[in-house]
C-alpha positions, 0 to 999 in steps of 0.5 A: 499499500502506498501513501499519497501524501508526504508525511510533513509536519508543519510545526515549528517547536515540537521539541518544546512546551509552550508555557508562560508565552514562550517555548520552553524546554522539557525537564527530562528527555522522555518523549512521546512517539506520534505514529502515522495511523496509515503506515504505522511509521513514526510521524514526529516526537514530542516531549512528554511532561514530567511533574515539574513541567506541569507545575510550571504550566499551572504556575504560569496560568495561575500568575496570568489570572491573578496578576496579569492583564487578561482577566482585567480586560474588557470582554471586547478587548479579549474578543479582539484576540479571538478574532485574530486567532481565528484569522491566523487559524484560517490561514493555517487550516491546511496544516491541521488538515495534513496532521489529522488524518495521520494522527487519528485516521480521519479522511483527508477530504473531511479534514479539509471540508471542516477547516472553516469550522474551527476558526468560526468557533472563535469567531462565534465566542468573539461575537458574544462579547457584544450581547452576553449579559455578563453584567445585569442590573436589578432591584434588590428585594425588600427582604434581602439582608442588609437591604441595598438600593441597587443590585448588580448580577455579574458573571465573572471568570471561573479562574484557571482552566485545565482542558484535557483533550482526547486524540480523535478530533482534537482541534475542534475540542480545544477550541470548544474549551478554549474560546468560551474560557478566553472570552470569559477571562479565564487562562488555560492550560491545554493538556493534549494527547500524546497520540495527537498533540498537533492541534495543540501545538498549532494553537500554541503557535497561533497564540504566540503569533497574535501576541496573546498575553504570557501565561493565558494559554499554555500547551503541554502534552502528558500521560494519565499520571501527570495530567491527574496532577492538574486535576488535583492541583488547587490552583486549577479552579476548572477541568474541561474533560472530553474522553471516556466515561471511565476517566471522567468518572475519576476526574469527577471524584477527584473535583468533588473532593476539592469542590473544583468546578468541572465539565465532562463530555463523556462516552456514548452508546447511541441509538438509532430508532427506526420507526415502521414507516422509515425507508429501510434503504435510505436509513441504512445508506444514511447510517452507513455513511455517518459511521464512515466519519473518523472510522466510527471513533466518535462518542456520539456515533449511532451504533445501536440500531433498533428496528421493527422486529418484522423488518430486522432481517430486511435492514440488516441486509441493507445496512450490511450491503451499505457498509460493506461497500464502503471504500476503506483505505489511504486517508489521503486517497480521494477514492477513500471513504473511510480510514484507519483506526488511530493506533494499534491498541484502538484496533485491538480493542475493537477486534476484541469487541467483535470476538465478543459479539460472535462469542455471545451469539450475535450474527456477524452479517459483514466485516469482522476482520482487517481488510485484505488489500491493506497490509499496513495500517490500523485498518478494520473492516466495516462491520454489522452484527444482526440479532443483537440482544441489547444485553450483549457486551457490544450493545452496552459498551462503547467500542469506538470503531466501525461496528454497528449492532442491529437490535429487533423491537416489538413496537415503538414503546419497546424500541424507546425502552431499548434505546434508553436501556443503557448507562449512556445518553449522549445522542440518538436518532428517529428515522420516520418521514413524520416530524410529529411523530419523531418529536414525540419519540425524541421527547421520550429518549434520554439523550443530550441530542436527538436527530431526525433521520440522521446523526445530527450535532449542533455545537452552535446550540449546545452539546453534551449528555444525559447519564453517564455520558457527561456533565455540563454542555459545550458549544453555543451560549450554553458553552460559556456558562461553565467558564463563569461564576456568578457574583451578586453585588449589592450597592447603596445606589447605581455606580 
């Protein structure tokens, strides 16, 4: 197999950390290898933070918040920096789209198509400086203690933010944390994944380019042990985490011990409910196409397909036909529809779940192995199981790969019960031509997002989950709230 693009690393300081506005040498020789997911070859190396490096980054962010100019600027002034960052990011969009496929396995064509959205996130939050009610006057109630003739409800920055970023879609997930945090007046330590640090380094270079004050944005690469030091540090006021539910439980517990603020965007096992009036072939094509994105390494993937029992076999065949026709290969090849998984351990994980599905009696309709035409790269075939019981492991645990389970239901009520029978509640969909019927079923699904006839997510409104899929929301105006603390100010008269 040949790779159609040269493995260029469009970064300048991959041997350092970005701390306090400067590129700082690490305190040890420890490094993390970033492996090209399509070739299994070394792409580049970055330093692996040790406790002393993390302490330095936390200290820089803490000083920048408590003694620096950033929190004392107006929101409009901070918005100006966000707009400058957006312009700089837009000019370097092709740099990120060159790295993302190699780090995470996304198809290059999709990476290119998503370039504008990242800069738009920065511009969206910059725009909130104009109309968000960061300060609202009110009349104190007659029963308020100590009285006061004039009140202000003030929304101030929460403080120092530790943003922990996963490897699957690092740039947008950085920006949905960093953009609202910066607008609010927070300072940030971005902890990027050792498997996919490129987006963090890119944002650091952009912060340096636009002259962001030192310590406002710090970027460091660390493993879980060193990352936990940031979660436990009293100087970090809030943790913003995207990743597995298992890791989220631990982070939530640690933050609970010290009453730190946190938001958790966690895993999912999302259901697509196919109603009896849905077009089976269209639904199958839609779901197969959606699962191609990032090779199914998406927390919001619709991986449990709940169908009327009388149409189960028909749908399973249609889904298998659509999914098995997907072209798997080099993410830089224009003909490719699905690339590799991000890393060897991820492929091992997916293969383990496929074996578990077979062991528990589900019917493997298509896929289940490695593509025979690809002799290297972390590839897996698009896989469909039929006759899945919702109690099967493959129906309950997040696989994070291109594995779809078709589950029969007796009626609409049973389908909703199956969809809700999970510890997760991140995403869902209802397939029917009847919008009123879709709205009625959506109202009974315990999920942070419900789409009609497809996998639909809108970060410009809000994204997050019910149950063990997370706490809090990212995106839109809702995504600004976790970076603000509310203060009540009672004055004798208006200032």
